[in-house]
C-alpha positions as CSV (number, residue, x, y, z in Angstrom):
1,M,154.1,191.5,65.8
2,S,152.6,188.0,65.6
3,L,148.8,187.7,65.9
4,P,147.3,186.1,69.1
5,W,147.0,182.3,68.9
6,S,143.7,180.8,68.2
7,P,142.6,177.3,67.2
8,V,142.5,178.3,63.6
9,S,145.9,180.0,63.5
10,W,147.6,176.9,62.1
11,R,145.7,177.3,58.8
12,E,148.1,180.2,57.9
13,L,151.1,177.9,58.2
14,V,152.4,175.0,56.1
15,A,150.8,171.7,57.3
16,A,152.7,168.6,56.3
17,Q,151.3,165.1,56.1
18,Q,147.7,166.2,55.5
19,P,145.5,163.9,53.3
20,D,144.4,165.0,49.9
21,W,140.7,165.4,50.7
22,P,138.7,165.1,47.5
23,D,135.8,167.3,48.7
24,E,136.9,170.2,51.0
25,L,133.2,171.2,51.6
26,A,132.4,167.8,52.9
27,L,135.4,167.9,55.1
28,E,134.4,171.3,56.6
29,L,130.9,170.1,57.3
30,V,132.3,167.1,59.2
31,L,134.6,169.4,61.2
32,K,131.8,171.7,62.1
33,Q,129.8,168.7,63.3
34,L,132.8,167.5,65.4
35,A,133.1,171.0,66.9
36,T,129.6,170.5,68.4
37,Y,130.4,167.2,70.1
38,P,131.4,166.9,73.7
39,P,135.1,166.8,74.6
40,L,136.7,163.4,74.9
41,V,138.9,164.4,77.8
42,F,138.8,167.3,80.3
43,A,141.2,170.1,81.1
44,G,141.5,169.0,84.7
45,E,142.7,165.6,83.6
46,A,145.3,167.1,81.3
47,R,146.6,169.3,84.1
48,A,146.8,166.3,86.4
49,L,149.0,164.6,83.8
50,T,151.2,167.6,83.5
51,A,151.7,167.5,87.3
52,S,152.6,163.8,87.1
53,L,155.1,164.4,84.3
54,A,156.6,167.2,86.3
55,S,157.6,164.5,88.8
56,V,159.2,162.6,85.9
57,A,161.1,165.7,84.8
58,D,162.4,165.9,88.4
59,G,163.6,162.3,88.4
60,K,161.0,161.1,90.8
61,A,158.8,159.0,88.5
62,F,159.0,157.2,85.2
63,L,156.8,157.5,82.1
64,L,155.5,154.4,80.4
65,Q,153.8,155.3,77.1
66,A,152.6,152.3,75.1
67,G,150.0,151.0,72.7
68,D,149.2,150.2,69.1
69,C,151.1,151.5,66.2
70,A,147.7,152.5,64.6
71,E,144.3,151.7,66.0
72,S,141.9,149.8,63.8
73,F,138.2,150.3,63.1
74,D,138.0,146.6,62.2
75,A,139.7,145.1,65.3
76,F,137.8,147.3,67.8
77,S,136.5,145.3,70.8
78,A,136.3,145.4,74.5
79,D,138.6,142.4,74.8
80,A,141.3,144.1,72.8
81,I,141.1,147.2,74.9
82,R,141.2,145.2,78.1
83,D,144.2,143.1,77.0
84,K,146.2,146.2,76.0
85,L,145.5,147.9,79.3
86,R,146.2,144.7,81.2
87,L,149.6,144.4,79.6
88,I,150.5,148.1,80.4
89,L,149.4,147.5,84.0
90,Q,151.7,144.4,84.2
91,M,154.6,146.4,82.8
92,A,154.0,149.2,85.3
93,V,153.8,146.8,88.2
94,I,157.2,145.2,87.2
95,L,158.8,148.7,86.9
96,T,157.4,149.9,90.2
97,Y,158.0,146.8,92.2
98,S,161.5,146.2,90.9
99,S,162.7,149.9,91.1
100,G,160.6,151.6,93.7
101,V,159.8,154.4,91.2
102,P,156.1,155.5,90.5
103,V,155.1,154.9,86.9
104,V,153.0,157.4,84.9
105,K,150.8,155.3,82.5
106,V,149.9,156.8,79.2
107,G,148.4,154.8,76.3
108,R,148.7,155.2,72.6
109,I,145.0,154.7,72.5
110,A,141.6,156.3,71.9
111,G,142.8,158.4,69.0
112,Q,145.9,156.9,67.4
113,F,144.1,156.4,64.0
114,A,146.3,158.3,61.6
115,K,149.8,157.7,60.4
116,P,152.4,159.9,58.6
117,R,153.8,158.3,55.4
118,S,157.1,158.7,53.6
119,S,155.3,159.0,50.3
120,P,151.8,160.1,49.3
121,T,151.5,157.1,47.0
122,E,152.5,153.5,46.9
123,R,152.9,150.9,44.1
124,V,150.5,148.0,44.4
125,G,151.1,145.5,41.6
126,E,151.0,147.6,38.4
127,V,149.0,150.5,40.0
128,D,149.9,153.6,41.9
129,L,147.5,154.2,44.8
130,P,147.2,156.8,47.6
131,S,149.1,155.6,50.6
132,F,147.2,154.1,53.5
133,R,147.1,156.8,56.2
134,G,145.2,155.0,58.9
135,H,141.6,154.2,59.3
136,M,140.8,157.9,60.2
137,V,141.6,158.7,56.6
138,N,141.1,155.7,54.3
139,D,141.1,151.9,54.1
140,M,144.1,149.7,53.5
141,A,142.4,147.6,50.8
142,P,144.4,148.0,47.6
143,T,141.8,149.7,45.5
144,A,141.3,153.3,44.4
145,D,138.0,153.6,46.1
146,A,139.3,152.3,49.4
147,R,142.3,154.6,49.4
148,M,140.3,157.7,48.7
149,A,140.3,160.0,51.8
150,D,136.9,160.0,53.4
151,P,136.1,162.8,56.0
152,T,133.2,160.8,57.5
153,R,135.9,158.5,59.0
154,L,136.8,161.4,61.4
155,L,133.3,160.9,62.9
156,T,133.9,157.2,63.3
157,A,137.2,157.9,64.9
158,Y,135.6,160.2,67.4
159,H,132.9,157.7,68.4
160,Q,135.4,154.8,68.7
161,A,137.7,157.0,70.8
162,S,134.7,157.9,73.0
163,S,133.7,154.3,73.5
164,T,137.4,153.3,74.2
165,L,137.7,156.1,76.9
166,N,134.5,155.0,78.6
167,L,135.7,151.4,78.8
168,L,139.2,152.5,80.0
169,R,137.6,154.7,82.8
170,A,135.5,151.7,83.8
171,F,138.4,149.4,83.9
172,T,140.8,151.7,85.7
173,K,138.4,153.0,88.3
174,G,135.9,150.2,88.6
175,G,138.0,147.3,90.1
176,F,139.9,145.8,87.1
177,A,143.1,147.7,88.1
178,D,142.8,146.7,91.8
179,L,146.2,145.4,93.1
180,N,144.3,142.5,94.6
181,R,143.8,141.3,91.0
182,V,147.4,141.5,90.1
183,H,147.5,137.7,89.3
184,A,144.5,138.1,87.0
185,W,146.5,140.4,84.7
186,N,148.6,137.6,83.5
187,Q,147.2,136.3,80.2
188,E,147.0,132.5,79.7
189,F,149.5,132.4,76.7
190,V,152.0,134.4,78.8
191,A,151.7,132.7,82.1
192,S,153.5,129.6,81.2
193,S,156.5,131.5,79.7
194,R,159.6,132.5,81.5
195,Q,158.5,136.1,81.6
196,G,155.1,135.0,82.9
197,R,156.7,133.0,85.7
198,R,158.8,136.0,86.7
199,Y,155.7,138.2,86.7
200,E,153.9,135.7,89.0
201,A,156.8,135.9,91.5
202,I,156.3,139.7,91.6
203,A,152.5,139.2,92.0
204,D,153.2,136.8,94.9
205,G,155.4,139.4,96.6
206,I,152.7,142.1,96.2
207,E,150.0,139.8,97.7
208,R,152.3,139.1,100.7
209,A,152.9,142.9,101.1
210,L,149.2,143.5,101.1
211,R,148.6,140.8,103.7
212,F,151.3,142.2,105.9
213,M,149.9,145.7,105.8
214,A,146.4,144.4,106.6
215,A,147.9,142.4,109.5
216,C,149.5,145.6,110.8
217,G,146.0,147.1,111.0
218,I,146.2,149.3,107.9
219,N,142.7,149.7,106.4
220,L,143.5,148.8,102.8
221,D,139.9,149.5,101.7
222,S,140.4,153.2,102.3
223,E,143.6,153.5,100.2
224,H,142.2,154.2,96.8
225,Q,145.6,154.0,95.2
226,L,145.5,150.3,95.7
227,H,142.2,149.8,93.9
228,Q,142.4,152.2,90.9
229,V,144.9,153.8,88.7
230,D,145.3,157.0,86.7
231,F,145.6,156.2,83.0
232,Y,145.9,158.8,80.3
233,T,145.5,158.8,76.5
234,S,147.7,160.1,73.8
235,H,148.1,160.2,70.0
236,E,150.1,161.9,67.3
237,A,148.3,165.2,66.6
238,L,148.5,164.6,62.8
239,L,145.2,165.7,61.3
240,L,145.0,169.3,62.4
241,G,141.4,169.9,61.3
242,Y,140.3,167.1,63.7
243,E,142.4,168.5,66.5
244,E,141.1,172.0,65.9
245,A,137.5,170.8,66.0
246,L,138.0,169.2,69.5
247,T,139.8,172.2,71.0
248,R,137.9,173.9,73.8
249,Q,138.5,176.9,76.1
250,D,138.6,175.9,79.7
251,S,136.0,177.7,81.8
252,L,138.2,177.8,84.9
253,T,141.4,179.1,83.5
254,G,140.6,180.5,80.1
255,D,143.3,178.3,78.5
256,W,142.7,176.3,75.3
257,Y,142.9,172.5,75.5
258,D,142.9,170.0,72.7
259,C,140.3,167.7,74.2
260,S,140.9,164.8,71.8
261,A,143.5,163.3,74.2
262,H,145.4,164.1,77.4
263,L,148.8,164.3,75.7
264,L,149.4,165.1,72.0
265,W,152.7,164.6,70.3
266,I,154.4,166.0,67.2
267,G,156.1,163.5,64.9
268,E,159.6,163.5,63.4
269,R,158.1,164.4,60.0
270,T,156.1,167.3,61.3
271,R,158.3,169.1,63.8
272,A,159.3,172.0,61.6
273,L,159.6,175.1,63.9
274,D,157.6,177.2,61.4
275,G,155.2,174.5,60.5
276,A,151.5,174.1,61.3
277,H,151.8,171.3,63.8
278,V,154.2,173.1,66.1
279,G,152.2,176.3,65.6
280,F,149.0,174.6,66.6
281,L,150.2,172.7,69.7
282,A,152.2,175.7,71.0
283,G,148.8,177.3,71.8
284,V,147.1,174.4,73.7
285,A,147.8,173.8,77.4
286,N,147.9,170.0,77.2
287,P,151.2,168.2,78.0
288,L,153.0,167.7,74.7
289,G,155.5,165.3,73.2
290,C,157.9,165.8,70.3
291,K,159.7,163.0,68.4
292,L,163.4,163.5,67.7
293,G,165.2,161.4,65.1
294,P,168.9,161.1,64.5
295,S,169.0,164.3,62.3
296,A,167.8,166.5,65.1
297,T,170.3,169.2,66.1
298,A,170.8,170.9,69.4
299,D,169.7,174.2,67.9
300,E,166.5,172.7,66.6
301,V,165.7,171.0,69.9
302,I,166.3,174.2,71.9
303,G,164.1,176.0,69.4
304,L,161.3,173.5,70.0
305,C,161.6,173.9,73.7
306,E,161.3,177.7,73.5
307,V,158.3,177.6,71.2
308,L,156.4,174.7,72.9
309,N,157.3,175.5,76.5
310,P,158.5,179.2,76.7
311,D,157.5,179.5,80.3
312,K,159.6,176.4,81.2
313,V,156.7,174.6,82.9
314,P,157.8,171.2,84.3
315,G,155.9,168.4,82.8
316,R,154.7,170.4,79.8
317,L,157.1,169.0,77.2
318,T,158.4,165.4,76.7
319,L,161.1,164.9,74.1
320,V,160.9,161.4,72.6
321,T,164.1,160.3,71.0
322,R,164.2,157.7,68.2
323,M,167.8,157.4,67.2
324,G,168.5,153.7,66.4
325,A,170.5,151.3,68.6
326,D,173.8,152.1,66.8
327,A,173.4,155.9,67.0
328,V,171.7,156.6,70.2
329,E,174.6,157.5,72.5
330,D,176.5,159.6,70.0
331,R,173.4,161.5,68.7
332,L,171.7,161.9,72.1
333,R,174.4,163.2,74.3
334,P,174.8,166.6,72.6
335,L,171.0,167.1,72.8
336,L,171.0,166.2,76.5
337,R,173.9,168.6,77.1
338,A,172.2,171.5,75.2
339,V,168.8,171.2,76.9
340,K,170.3,170.8,80.3
341,G,172.4,174.0,79.8
342,S,169.2,175.8,78.6
343,G,167.4,175.1,81.9
344,H,164.3,173.6,80.2
345,P,162.7,171.0,82.5
346,V,161.8,168.4,79.9
347,V,161.0,164.7,80.2
348,W,163.3,162.6,78.2
349,A,161.7,159.4,76.8
350,C,163.1,156.7,74.5
351,D,161.2,155.4,71.4
352,P,163.3,152.3,70.7
353,M,161.1,151.0,68.0
354,H,161.1,153.4,65.0
355,G,164.9,153.6,64.6
356,N,165.3,149.9,64.4
357,T,162.9,148.8,61.7
358,F,164.1,146.7,58.8
359,T,162.7,144.3,56.2
360,S,163.0,140.6,57.0
361,V,164.3,137.9,54.7
362,G,160.7,137.0,54.0
363,G,159.9,140.6,53.1
364,R,158.0,141.7,56.2
365,K,158.7,145.0,58.0
366,T,159.9,144.0,61.4
367,R,162.1,144.9,64.4
368,H,164.3,142.7,66.6
369,L,163.8,142.9,70.4
370,D,167.6,142.8,70.9
371,A,167.9,146.1,68.9
372,V,165.0,147.6,70.9
373,L,166.7,146.7,74.2
374,A,170.1,147.9,72.9
375,E,168.6,151.4,72.1
376,I,167.1,151.6,75.6
377,T,170.4,150.6,77.1
378,G,172.2,153.2,75.1
379,F,169.6,155.8,76.1
380,F,170.3,155.1,79.8
381,A,174.1,155.2,79.2
382,A,173.8,158.6,77.5
383,H,171.9,160.0,80.4
384,R,174.3,158.5,82.9
385,A,177.2,160.2,81.1
386,E,175.5,163.6,81.0
387,G,174.0,163.5,84.5
388,T,170.4,163.7,83.3
389,F,167.4,161.5,84.1
390,P,166.2,158.8,81.6
391,G,162.5,159.6,82.1
392,G,160.6,157.1,80.1
393,V,159.9,154.8,77.2
394,H,157.5,155.1,74.3
395,V,156.8,151.6,72.7
396,E,154.4,150.0,70.2
397,L,152.9,146.8,71.6
398,T,149.8,144.7,71.7
399,G,148.2,142.4,74.2
400,D,147.7,139.8,71.4
401,D,149.9,136.9,70.7
402,V,151.2,138.3,67.4
403,T,154.4,137.5,65.5
404,E,155.5,140.8,64.2
405,C,158.9,141.5,66.0
406,L,161.7,139.1,66.1
407,G,163.5,137.7,69.2
408,G,162.5,137.5,72.8
409,A,162.9,134.7,75.4
410,E,160.2,132.7,73.5
411,E,162.1,133.5,70.3
412,V,160.1,134.7,67.3
413,L,162.1,133.8,64.1
414,D,161.8,135.1,60.6
415,A,159.9,131.9,59.6
416,H,157.3,132.7,62.3
417,L,156.4,136.2,61.1
418,D,153.6,135.1,58.7
419,Q,151.8,133.1,61.5
420,R,150.2,136.2,63.1
421,Y,151.4,139.3,61.4
422,E,148.3,141.5,62.0
423,T,149.5,145.1,62.3
424,M,148.1,147.7,59.9
425,C,151.4,149.6,59.7
426,D,154.4,149.0,62.0
427,P,155.4,145.8,63.8
428,R,154.5,145.6,67.5
429,L,155.9,143.7,70.5
430,N,153.7,140.9,71.7
431,A,152.9,140.5,75.4
432,R,155.8,138.2,76.2
433,Q,158.3,140.5,74.4
434,S,156.8,143.5,76.2
435,L,157.4,141.8,79.6
436,D,160.9,141.0,78.5
437,L,161.4,144.7,77.9
438,A,159.8,145.6,81.2
439,F,162.2,143.4,83.2
440,R,165.2,144.7,81.4
441,L,164.0,148.3,81.8
442,A,163.5,147.6,85.6
443,E,167.1,146.6,85.9
444,L,168.3,149.8,84.1
445,L,166.0,152.0,86.2
446,R,167.1,150.4,89.4
447,A,170.7,151.1,88.5
448,A,169.9,154.7,87.5
């Protein structure tokens, strides 16, 4: 018989992608300190997100999960948080207005500080250094000291996540997300573009609709849905010591919740059924995600469903596929068929970014928007063929005017990449490219 689950159970399992901490005692002291800190999110909020995702699993809503590849300690500012939120709100408005489908908004934010790596070391010049694993672990400066894993960074990550959450709650509940401000969400460098003009047309339509409802005698001030939004946080639950330290038992239900974020996901590199990441997240009551690459088999996916959601709770599990534009239909359809046959009520989401990464002529890691859109199109086609619902997208983006991904209506070329290539890890869509994606996605969703 297996032992009852507890927040420390994962320590008996193989934990992939954990840093090589030079001082285990220092790490444990930091984790004990974190365990005394207040939760970042609350159990009731996580339950509300599960309920919203249950509507997605039932084909009655759509999931938009978006944000930074990896959050930075150095680029932390209120303006950056506001611009990221503003872009996600814009995309959600485009999707809802164009398709009539409610959008569940989840950010890769307030905790996305750690990244899995394909190798524990990398060659920098003539020296082998530990790989940069995100600001939660080490610094990206190419020196031995900077690359040493430092557990005090876990405390910095907690405090930055706390500040970010405070600001997000103020923005989403304090007037910034009011639909009367829909024009103000359009950033200056986007407004003059073709995408910006298309967005302004939607904003005009929303304003006319609000005026019409007011003229009909509807008291818009009393409709809180028009003035605030529900916005949730998520990150990859990579560093299990940190996740354990922020796990709390809910006083109402007795269930355990990982209070570092509303939704936690397991990455493609850490989804082993007998591994520590699956073992840990199986015991918390948060809604969960799991990334599935092109090597995922039907048996593996059914196994993950049975371990992570044995009670088949709608909204509990989101399967995020990252197949690549060329492989998505062929690789996805057998998985859709198997899960549908098993009766597991999952949310299917498409990560169109990670399977379409390549090195540009100039040597930069990049992605082309055409390939990103092609994978989303293939994702919808596979669901149409299997009679299942394409429930969402999971994208890496920024509200800044960066040049990291190629393509788009305001085309970014290979020669432009060095102008504003600012990501710490993977290339992100800029705001104009993100609106391109939202309009294409709205067309597909409307057809579906």
